[in-house]
C-alpha positions in Angstrom: 41.2 -3.5 50.1 37.9 -4.8 51.5 36.3 -1.4 51.3 37.2 -1.2 47.6 35.7 -4.7 46.9 32.5 -3.7 48.7 32.4 -0.5 46.8 32.9 -2.3 43.5 30.1 -4.8 44.3 27.7 -2.0 45.3 28.3 -0.3 41.9 27.6 -3.5 40.0 24.4 -4.1 42.0 23.1 -0.5 41.3 23.8 -0.8 37.5 22.1 -4.2 37.5 18.9 -2.8 39.2 18.9 0.1 36.7 19.2 -2.2 33.7 16.2 -4.3 35.0 14.2 -1.2 35.8 14.6 0.4 32.3 14.1 -2.9 30.3 10.5 -2.7 28.9 8.2 -5.5 29.9 6.1 -7.3 27.3 2.8 -8.7 28.2 1.3 -11.9 27.0 -0.5 -11.6 23.7 0.2 -10.6 20.2 -0.7 -7.9 17.7 -1.5 -9.3 14.2 -2.7 -6.5 12.0 -4.1 -2.9 11.8 -7.1 -2.1 9.6 -6.9 0.0 7.5 -3.1 -0.1 6.9 -3.1 3.4 5.3 -5.1 6.5 6.1 -5.4 10.2 5.0 -4.5 12.8 7.6 -7.1 15.4 6.7 -9.9 13.8 8.7 -10.4 11.9 11.9 -9.8 8.1 11.3 -10.7 5.0 13.3 -8.4 2.0 13.1 -9.0 -1.6 14.2 -6.2 -3.6 15.8 -6.5 -7.4 15.6 -4.5 -9.7 17.9 -4.8 -12.1 20.8 -4.9 -11.8 24.6 -6.3 -8.2 24.8 -8.0 -7.2 28.1 -9.9 -4.2 29.4 -6.6 -2.4 30.2 -5.4 -2.4 26.6 -4.4 1.0 25.2 -3.3 1.6 21.6 -0.1 3.5 21.3 0.9 5.7 18.3 4.7 6.2 18.3 4.5 5.7 22.1 1.6 8.1 22.7 -1.7 6.8 23.9 -4.8 7.0 21.7 -8.5 7.0 22.6 -9.1 3.2 22.7 -12.2 1.0 22.7 -12.0 -2.6 23.9 -14.4 -4.7 21.8 -13.2 -8.2 22.8 -10.0 -10.1 23.5 -9.1 -10.1 19.8 -10.2 -6.6 18.7 -9.5 -3.0 19.7 -10.4 0.2 18.0 -8.6 3.6 18.3 -9.2 7.1 17.1 -6.5 8.9 15.0 -6.9 12.7 15.2 -6.7 14.7 12.0 -3.5 16.5 11.1 -1.2 13.7 11.9 2.2 14.0 10.1 2.3 12.1 6.8 4.8 9.3 7.4 5.0 5.7 8.6 3.9 5.5 12.3 4.4 2.6 14.8 1.2 1.2 16.3 1.6 -0.9 19.5 -0.7 -2.1 22.3 0.1 -1.5 26.0 -1.6 -3.4 28.8 -1.1 -3.8 32.5 1.6 -6.4 32.0 3.5 -4.2 29.5 3.7 -3.7 25.7 2.6 -6.4 23.4 4.8 -7.7 20.7 5.1 -7.2 17.7 4.2 -3.7 16.7 2.7 -2.9 13.2 3.1 0.0 10.8 0.4 2.6 9.9 1.0 4.6 6.7 -0.4 8.1 6.9 -0.6 10.2 3.7 -1.6 13.7 2.9 -4.7 14.3 0.7 -3.9 14.8 -3.0 -4.7 18.4 -4.0 -5.6 18.7 -7.7 -4.9 22.2 -8.9 -7.7 23.8 -10.9 -7.3 23.8 -14.6 -9.2 25.5 -17.4 -11.3 22.5 -17.9 -12.4 22.5 -14.3 -13.9 25.9 -14.5 -17.5 25.6 -15.7 -18.5 28.0 -18.4 -21.9 29.6 -18.7 -24.4 27.5 -20.7 -28.1 27.2 -21.4 -30.4 24.2 -21.3 -34.0 23.2 -20.7 -34.8 22.0 -17.2 -38.2 20.4 -16.4 -39.6 20.1 -12.9 -42.8 18.9 -11.3 -45.2 21.6 -9.9 -48.0 19.3 -8.7 -49.3 15.7 -8.9 -52.2 13.6 -7.6 -54.7 10.8 -8.2 -58.4 11.1 -8.7 -60.1 10.5 -5.4 -56.6 11.0 -3.7 -56.4 7.3 -3.0 -56.1 4.0 -4.9 -58.5 1.1 -4.6 -57.8 -2.4 -5.6 -59.1 -3.5 -9.0 -60.6 0.0 -9.7 -59.3 2.3 -12.4 -58.2 5.8 -11.5 -56.6 8.8 -13.2 -53.1 10.1 -12.2 -52.1 13.6 -13.3 -48.8 15.5 -13.2 -48.0 19.2 -14.0 -44.5 20.0 -15.5 -42.8 23.3 -15.8 -39.7 24.3 -17.8 -37.5 26.1 -15.3 -34.5 26.3 -17.7 -33.4 29.1 -19.9 -34.2 27.5 -23.3 -37.0 25.5 -24.9 -37.3 21.8 -24.4 -38.1 20.0 -27.6 -39.8 16.7 -28.3 -40.7 16.1 -24.6 -42.0 12.6 -23.8 -43.2 11.1 -20.5 -43.1 7.3 -19.7 -45.2 6.0 -16.7 -44.2 2.8 -14.9 -45.3 1.0 -11.7 -44.8 -2.4 -10.2 -48.3 -2.5 -8.7 -50.3 -0.7 -11.4 -51.0 -1.3 -15.1 -51.2 1.8 -17.4 -54.4 1.9 -19.5 -55.1 3.2 -23.1 -51.7 4.8 -23.8 -49.4 2.0 -22.7 -47.8 4.4 -20.3 -46.3 6.8 -22.9 -47.4 10.4 -23.3 -46.0 12.9 -25.9 -45.8 16.4 -24.5 -44.2 18.2 -27.5 -42.2 21.4 -27.0 -42.2 23.3 -23.7 -40.9 26.9 -23.8 -38.9 28.6 -21.1 -41.2 29.3 -18.1 -44.0 27.4 -19.8 -45.9 24.4 -18.3 -47.9 21.4 -19.4 -50.2 18.9 -17.7 -50.5 15.2 -18.5 -52.9 12.5 -17.3 -52.5 8.7 -17.2 -55.2 6.1 -16.3 -54.1 3.1 -14.1 -55.6 -0.1 -12.6 -54.0 -2.3 -10.0 -52.4 -5.6 -11.1 -54.0 -7.4 -8.1 -55.1 -6.9 -4.5 -53.4 -4.0 -2.7 -54.5 -5.3 0.7 -51.7 -4.9 3.3 -50.1 -2.0 1.4 -50.3 1.6 2.5 -49.1 3.2 -0.8 -48.0 2.4 -4.3 -45.2 4.1 -6.3 -45.4 5.5 -9.9 -42.2 6.3 -11.8 -42.3 9.0 -14.5 -39.3 9.4 -16.9 -39.0 12.6 -19.0 -36.9 12.8 -22.1 -36.4 16.0 -24.1 -33.8 17.8 -26.3 -32.3 21.3 -26.6 -32.0 23.2 -29.9 -28.6 21.5 -30.6 -30.0 18.0 -30.3 -28.5 17.3 -26.9 -30.7 14.7 -25.1 -31.7 15.1 -21.5 -33.5 12.7 -19.1 -35.2 13.2 -15.7 -36.8 10.6 -13.5 -39.5 11.4 -10.9 -41.0 9.0 -8.4 -44.5 9.6 -6.9 -46.4 7.8 -4.1 -50.1 7.4 -4.0 -51.9 6.2 -0.8 -54.0 3.1 -0.8 -57.5 3.3 0.9 -57.6 -0.4 2.0 -60.9 -1.2 0.1 -61.0 -4.0 -2.4 -63.3 -2.3 -4.9 -65.6 -5.4 -5.0 -62.7 -7.8 -5.4 -61.6 -10.5 -3.0 -59.4 -9.8 0.0 -56.2 -11.9 0.3 -54.3 -12.6 3.6 -50.9 -11.2 3.7 -47.9 -13.2 4.8 -46.5 -12.6 8.3 -42.7 -12.1 8.1 -40.6 -14.3 10.3 -37.1 -13.7 11.4 -34.2 -15.9 10.2 -32.9 -18.0 13.1 -29.4 -19.4 12.1 -25.7 -18.8 12.4 -23.5 -17.4 9.7 -19.7 -17.2 9.8 -18.0 -14.3 7.9 -14.4 -13.3 7.5 -14.6 -9.5 8.3 -10.9 -8.8 7.8 -7.6 -10.4 7.0 -3.9 -9.5 6.7 -0.5 -11.0 6.0 2.6 -10.6 8.2 4.7 -10.3 4.9 4.0 -7.5 2.5 4.5 -7.8 -0.4 4.3 -11.5 -0.9 6.8 -13.1 -3.2 7.5 -16.7 -4.3 9.2 -18.6 -1.5 7.9 -16.4 1.3 6.7 -18.0 4.5 4.0 -15.8 6.2 1.2 -15.8 8.8 -2.3 -15.1 7.5 -4.4 -13.5 10.2 -8.2 -13.6 9.8 -11.0 -12.2 11.9 -14.0 -14.6 11.9 -17.3 -13.3 13.2 -20.7 -15.0 13.7 -23.1 -12.6 11.9 -26.1 -14.8 12.6 -28.4 -14.8 15.6 -27.7 -18.3 16.9 -24.5 -20.0 18.1 -22.3 -22.1 15.8 -21.1 -25.2 17.6 -17.8 -27.1 17.0 -16.6 -24.8 14.3 -13.9 -26.1 12.0 -11.9 -23.9 9.6 -10.6 -25.5 6.4 -8.0 -23.3 4.4 -8.2 -24.1 0.7 -11.7 -25.3 0.9 -13.3 -28.5 2.1 -16.5 -30.0 3.5 -17.9 -32.2 6.3 -18.3 -35.9 5.6 -21.8 -36.0 7.1 -24.5 -34.5 5.0 -26.8 -33.6 7.9 -28.8 -35.0 10.8 -26.9 -36.2 13.9 -23.3 -35.1 13.6 -20.7 -37.8 13.8 -17.1 -37.8 15.1 -14.5 -36.7 12.5 -15.8 -36.6 8.9 -14.1 -33.2 7.9 -12.3 -33.3 4.6 -9.7 -30.7 3.7 -7.5 -32.7 1.3 -9.5 -31.6 -1.8 -8.6 -27.9 -1.5 -6.5 -25.8 -3.8 -2.8 -25.7 -2.8 -1.0 -24.9 -6.1 0.1 -21.4 -5.1 -0.2 -21.4 -1.2 0.4 -24.4 1.1 0.2 -24.8 4.9 3.4 -24.9 6.9 3.9 -26.3 10.4 0.2 -27.3 10.8 -2.4 -28.7 8.5 -5.0 -26.6 6.7 -7.7 -27.6 9.2 -8.2 -25.8 12.6 -10.8 -26.4 15.3 -12.2 -23.1 16.5 -14.6 -24.4 19.1 -18.0 -22.7 19.6 -18.7 -19.2 18.3 -21.7 -17.4 19.9 -23.9 -15.0 17.9 -22.1 -11.7 17.3 -18.8 -12.9 18.7 -15.5 -12.5 16.7 -12.5 -14.7 16.8 -8.9 -14.2 15.6 -7.4 -17.1 13.6 -3.8 -17.4 12.3 -2.7 -19.9 9.6 1.0 -20.4 8.6 1.4 -20.6 4.9 4.1 -20.5 2.2 4.1 -19.1 -1.3 5.1 -21.7 -3.9 8.4 -20.8 -5.6 6.8 -21.6 -9.0 4.0 -19.1 -8.4 3.9 -16.3 -11.0 2.9 -12.7 -10.0 -0.9 -12.2 -9.9 -4.0 -12.0 -7.7 -5.0 -15.4 -6.3 -8.3 -16.2 -4.7 -8.2 -18.5 -1.7 -11.2 -20.5 -0.5 -11.9 -20.7 3.2 -14.6 -23.1 4.5 -16.2 -23.2 7.9 -18.0 -26.4 9.0 -20.2 -26.2 12.1 -23.3 -27.6 13.8 -26.3 -25.3 14.0 -29.0 -25.2 16.7 -30.9 -28.0 15.0 -27.9 -30.4 15.1 -27.4 -30.1 11.4 -23.9 -29.8 9.9 -23.6 -26.5 7.9 -20.7 -25.3 5.7 -20.1 -21.6 5.0 -17.6 -20.9 2.2 -15.6 -17.7 2.0 -13.1 -16.4 -0.6 -10.2 -14.0 0.1 -7.6 -12.7 -2.4 -3.8 -12.6 -1.9 -1.5 -10.6 -4.2 1.8 -12.2 -5.2 4.7 -10.0 -6.5 8.0 -10.8 -8.1 10.2 -7.8 -7.3 13.7 -7.3 -8.9 16.7 -8.7 -7.0 19.5 -6.4 -8.0 23.2 -6.0 -7.0 24.7 -2.5 -7.5 28.5 -2.4 -7.2 31.7 -1.5 -9.1 32.6 -3.9 -12.0 36.3 -3.2 -11.2 38.2 -1.7 -8.3 37.9 2.1 -8.7 41.0 4.3 -8.9 42.0 6.5 -6.0 39.9 9.7 -5.7 41.4 13.1 -4.9 39.6 16.3 -3.9 39.2 18.7 -6.8 40.2 16.1 -9.4 37.8 14.0 -11.5 37.6 10.3 -10.8 35.9 7.4 -12.7 32.9 5.5 -11.2 32.7 2.1 -12.9 29.2 1.1 -11.7 27.4 -2.2 -12.6 23.8 -3.3 -12.0 23.4 -7.1 -12.0 20.1 -9.0 -12.1 20.3 -11.8 -9.4 16.7 -12.8 -9.8 15.3 -15.8 -11.8 13.2 -13.8 -14.3 13.8 -10.9 -16.7 13.1 -7.5 -15.2 12.6 -4.1 -16.9 14.1 -1.2 -15.1 13.7 2.5 -15.7 16.0 5.4 -15.0 19.0 5.0 -12.7 20.2 8.2 -10.9 23.3 8.9 -8.8 23.4 11.6 -6.2 26.2 12.7 -3.8 26.7 15.5 -1.3 29.9 17.5 -1.7 30.7 16.7 -5.3 29.6 16.9 -9.0 28.5 13.9 -11.0 28.5 13.8 -14.8 26.6 12.0 -16.2 24.3 11.5 -13.2 21.5 9.4 -14.8 20.9 6.8 -17.5 18.1 4.4 -18.7 18.8 0.8 -17.8 16.1 -1.2 -19.7 15.6 -5.0 -19.7 17.9 -7.3 -17.8 17.9 -11.1 -18.3 18.5 -13.4 -15.3 22.2 -13.2 -14.5 22.6 -10.2 -16.9 24.3 -6.9 -16.0 24.3 -3.3 -17.1 27.4 -1.0 -16.7 27.4 2.7 -16.4 30.6 4.9 -16.3 30.2 8.2 -14.6 32.7 10.8 -13.3 32.7 12.4 -9.9 34.5 15.6 -9.0 34.8 15.7 -5.2 34.9 19.1 -3.4 36.7 18.0 -0.2 38.6 14.9 1.1 37.0 12.3 3.3 34.3 9.7 3.0 31.6 10.3 0.4 28.4 8.4 0.0 26.8 7.8 -3.4 23.0 7.3 -3.4 21.8 5.3 -6.3 18.0 5.1 -7.2 16.4 2.9 -9.9 12.7 3.3 -10.7 10.5 0.6 -12.2 6.9 -0.6 -12.5 5.8 -3.7 -10.5 3.6 -6.5 -11.6 0.4 -4.5 -10.7 1.5 -1.4 -12.6 2.5 0.5 -9.5 5.6 2.7 -9.5 8.4 1.5 -7.2 12.0 2.7 -6.4 15.1 0.7 -5.5 17.6 2.6 -3.4 21.3 1.5 -3.0 24.2 3.3 -1.4 28.0 3.1 -2.1 30.8 4.6 -0.1 34.1 5.9 -1.5 37.1 7.6 0.2 38.5 10.9 -1.2 42.1 11.7 -0.5 43.8 15.1 -0.3 44.9 16.5 -3.6 48.6 16.1 -4.6 50.6 19.3 -5.0 54.0 19.5 -6.9 56.7 21.3 -4.9 58.1 24.4 -6.5 61.8 24.6 -7.8 64.1 27.0 -6.0 65.5 29.3 -8.6 68.7 29.8 -6.5 69.8 26.2 -7.3 72.7 25.9 -9.7 71.7 26.1 -13.4 68.1 26.3 -12.5 67.8 22.7 -13.7 66.7 21.1 -10.6 70.2 20.0 -9.3 71.7 20.8 -5.9 75.4 21.9 -6.0 77.9 22.5 -3.3 81.6 23.5 -3.3 84.2 20.6 -2.9 85.7 20.6 0.5 88.9 19.0 2.0 87.0 16.0 3.1 85.7 15.4 -0.5 89.3 15.4 -1.7 90.4 12.9 1.0 87.4 10.7 0.0 88.4 10.8 -3.7 92.0 9.9 -2.7 90.8 6.8 -0.8 88.6 5.8 -3.8 91.7 6.1 -6.1 93.7 3.9 -3.7 91.0 1.2 -3.9 90.9 1.4 -7.7 87.5 3.1 -7.9 86.3 6.2 -9.7 87.9 9.2 -8.0 87.2 11.8 -10.7 86.0 15.2 -9.5 82.4 16.1 -10.0 81.4 17.7 -13.4 79.5 20.9 -12.1 82.5 23.0 -11.3 83.8 20.5 -8.7 80.5 20.4 -6.7 78.5 17.4 -5.6 75.0 17.2 -7.1 71.9 15.3 -6.1 68.8 15.2 -8.3 65.5 16.2 -6.9 63.1 13.2 -7.0 60.2 13.7 -9.4 56.7 14.0 -7.9 54.6 10.9 -8.5 51.1 11.4 -9.8 48.3 8.8 -10.2 46.8 8.9 -13.7 43.1 9.7 -14.0 41.2 7.5 -16.4 38.9 8.9 -19.1 35.1 9.2 -18.6 33.2 5.9 -18.8 30.3 4.7 -21.0 27.6 2.0 -21.1 28.7 -1.6 -20.6 
């Protein structure tokens, strides 16, 4: 007995150790989003994973397989997705020394859309004039400040038909055209022919500090059918640095901007799509794109400002109560978060808990995000950002039987009394509803639903002819267009049980009269029984069918099959 107890305890200990060993460990930290959320699989893609608590050991996993990963900081990782990945939804997770981070996110991989060639895609042979530049230059080869010069260009028609009514327009930001106003009429240029045009210029001011000036020439011309063509050419002419007798002006020495600038580089929601009443987490990556540090950064969701206008910063003074919260409101915490100091080039992951107001209608809603911080000069600076959140109102449907269905038999038609009810709070417009099943025939199998008011319903009577007995699953799909004109599909399933078909037993022709009655010859015991019945005053008459005893065959019971249904 003791041996059995010890053996039993040893088995329990082994299974306990195995359970602990196979249980995956999750490291500290979170995964918030993947950017982009959808890629095309015909090229190599790079994705960015945003989260918290990353370290140098972090590796991005695609469906459990490691990807080439780059560690940017403790909130950002990048990974390379090879080309040719299967088009499907894939699970993206992050693994570190302590285990796998939670939660995982979904990456949508799609195949490229191949557009088959059509007759309109095949270019047909055509003719047109085509002008090109063969040479250009300025008199003296260089431009001098405040001194007129002549600029010439040679054009050639390289097309296969004549260019009619050709006109050249000269323009420059540093030069002023003389005499012609910058417009030259070139006339008709035949195929293979050429023409030269000259335009005089003078500088608008000093060209000191410039190494060249640009001249734009725009050509317009027509073909023999009146079709207009336009070509633009840009030319550069070097500046010789002389003033041409004018006055030299000092040039401004450019100085670099020395400030901080906070920018939201990416953001994502934990709920997609957003609908009225949804609570969600909004994850944002905030990066200092300036070249100095931002001190005591405060994020204000919905917009706000600092109470101090500048100079020496004071305690408090951040106002976030004047923001816009009609459609989105903070939950769990206020709309103000202190982010601390953010050095130049550093990125920070921020999460804000929000809720969509139940009265919000579908649409695209901009949300203002303000960042208040102290710059290197001790001044309070505010950077305002705007992000956009999309709110949907998807249909809330119930698909069921509007009455208990009759029993279904293999090889026999059965009625499907299907009903679609709108459980939402707004009218919805639905498209085609289709029913599919494996191992049976449906007729009709589709119908157009149309508009459903809140609480309204639509009935559809179909008939199913099962092939075999057993459980059968009906797959019901309803397509519709969402609030942003995107096609969507609602899928529901319903289960029915199919029984074996009923078979009527044949009648034995050897039975008496062939009328379905069993007859036997009266025996001595039958006579004794009739005598006892007579002594008791009961009916003791002999049976009608020649003295035999007959028993009727019970009739076979069949379940009636209802007729095919119609719209409700």
